N, C-alpha and C positions, 0 to 999 in steps of 0.2 A: 579356225585358228584357235590355239589354246596357249595361254600364258600361265606358267606354273610359278608361284612365288613361295619361297621358303623362308621362315623366320626361325632362327636358332634361339631356343629357350635355355638360359643359363649357359652361354657359350664359354668354353675354356679358351685359352690362348695357345697359339702354336706358331712357330716360325714358318714363313712361307718362302719358297714354294714347297709344296708337299704333294705326295702322290695319294694321300688319304682323301676320301670323298666327304667325310663328315666333320671336318674341322671348320671353325668359325671363318667365314670369308670364302669358303670353297664355293666354286661356281662351275657351271657347265652350260652348254647350249644343247638342246635336244631337237631332233627332227623326226617327223614321221616319214617313212619311205615306203614305196610299193614293194621293193625287193631288197630285204635287209642283207641277204648274203652277197648279192652283186654290189650293193653300195659299200658294204664293209670291205670287200676285196678291192674295189676301186680306190677307196681311201687309203688302204694299206699300201697299194701299189704306187700311190702318189705321196708317200711320206708319212702317213699316219702310223702311229704306234699301237699295236694290239694291247688292249687291257683285258678284255674278256670277249670271247667269240659270241656270235648270236645264239641265244638259247630261248626256249619257250618259257615265258614268265608265268603265264596262265594260259589255259586253252584259247587259241586264236590270237595270242599276242606274243611277239618275239621282241627281244631287246638285247643291246650290247653297248659297250663303251670302248672308245678309242681316245688317243690324244693326237691332236693335230701337230704339225712340225714345231709350233711354238709352245707346246706343252698344255694347251687348253683341252679340257675334257669335252668330248663330244658323245652324246647319247643318241642312238638310233633306235626307233621303235617301228615295228611293222604291225599294223592292226589287221586281223583276219579279214 
């Protein structure tokens, strides 16, 4: 398991909710998956909103973002 913690240095203020990922208080939940394309399509078919499709971030690692039906950001990562 991996837990990623982020601390904003000198955060600005922004009204929420927002679609921006880098504002103070922004949060998302991330999952590693075995098949990012199948998982992405399954989530979209069940009410997820596409933000960016799966792409290769670095060789052997793919990633994408979606929003769940409540507007929460979901990150998917597939490790080679």
